[in-house]
Structures are given as structure tokens and as C-alpha cells.
Residue, then its C-alpha position, 0 to 999 in steps of 0.5 A: m478465469t477472465c476476472d483474474l486475467k482482467f485483474f492481472k492485465k490491470l496490475w501489469v499496466r499499473v506496474a509499467m506506469i510505476f516503473f516509468v515514474l521511477l525510472t524517469p530522471l528527476s530532471a524530466w519531472s516538472q518540479a524536481k524538488n517536489a519529486s524529491i520528496h517521493q524519491a527520498a521516500i522510495h529510497g529511505n533517505v532520511e537525511k534528504l527527507q528531513a532537509l525537505l521537510a525543514e524547507g517546508i516541502d508539503v508532506g502530502l504532496k501528490d504525483a500524477e497518480n495521486n501517490s504521496a511520499i507515504h504511499f511510496a515509503s509504504w511500497h518500498g517498506q521504508i519504516k523510518t521514512v513512514e515514521i517521519l512522514v506520519s510524525e509530520g502529518a502525512d495522511t495514513n488513509a490517503q488514497n491514490i487515483w486507484g483508491e489504494t491507501p498506504l496500508n493496502i500497498a504495504a499489505f500487498f508488498n508484505h511490509e509487516k512493520v509498516v502495516s503494524l505502524l500504519i495501523a497504530k497511527g490510524a490507518d483504516v484496516r477496512a479501507r477499500g482499494e481498487g476493485g473494492a479489495t481490502p488490505l486483507h484481500r491483498a495479503a491473502h493474495g500474496g499468502f502473507l500470513a503475518v500481515a494477515k494476522i496483524l490485520i485480523h487482530n486489528g479488526a479487518e473483516v475476514d468476510a469482506k467482499d470485493n466488487e466482484g463478491k470475492t472474500s480474502l479466502d477466495y483470493a487465498k483459494q485462487q492462489g493455492r495459499e493452504k496456510m492462508i486458507s486455514l487462517l482465514k477459515n479459523s478467523a471467519s465470523 
């Protein structure tokens, strides 16, 4: 139970940090133009994104937490934005300071189309984020069956353990995700 409490305390701290970043006016950011690519990704503003890219802005530009535009677009399920960023060379396996990749983030927020696109463009389905959690751990925790099926179909390790020795099945059991439990049991090697 204390492991779950630690996880959720860390999660809430991160959520608070993310909201701080998102709610901070662009004028308060050190470089408004650089922040603009992140804002365009968050809001799915394709026109703004294309204009910034045409001006030569770095597609892999990072914020203080090492998130790039593809992290933000994946978090918000902005499929068109993800497509553009990938076509312009965004790293589908870029890690933020917590080790989270765009795929980990898309799986955590149940963005099926983004998950499929990232995998098709080379994202590692076995990538490890904070605590050693894989995208499948994230999907199992949320009970996101369609995302889990996509990940498993593309080679995600059902029996992979996080840093505490927990599998995706353990995550599903902790959350009482009966359908996920069934899927993972039937998919285990």
C-alpha cells in the first residue's frame, strides 16, 4: 500500500508541475518563441506549428523537464500534430527527465491513434519510464484495453517488471481492471 501511496504522491507533484507550466503565460517563459512550439503541440494548432517549423524552430526543442513538442502532442492526443512532428524528424523515443517517452505518455492518457502512429514510426513499445514502467504498465493501470491490445500486438512484454518487480498484470489487479486482467493473462508468455 505504501508503494501505491508513493507513486500517487509523485504523480500529483508532476501533475501540479505540468499545470504550472501550462498555466504560465507565454510572456513569462524565458523564450516565448520556443514555448510557442510546445503550445502549438498542446492545442493541436497545425497552422502555428507549420509556421514555426517553416521559420526553422527546432522540432526537438526541450522545456525545463526535457519534454519536447512530441511529448505534449502525445499527452493531449493531438494526432495531426504528432504526424507533422514525426515527419519533421521528432524523436519518437525522446525521454523527459522522468524517462517518459511520447509512447508512455500516450498510453497513460489512452490515446489509441497516437499510440498506433508512434509505434508505426519506430517508438519502442518496451521503453521504460519512471519506476521502470512500460507503456503496457501505463495502459494496464488505466484499464485501457484497446491501447493494451495495440501494444501487445506490437511486441510489448506482458511479463515485464517495473523497478518494484510489478508486472502489468499486477497494475491491473491493483486497480480492479477485470477485463484487463483477462487480456493480460491470455496474452502472457
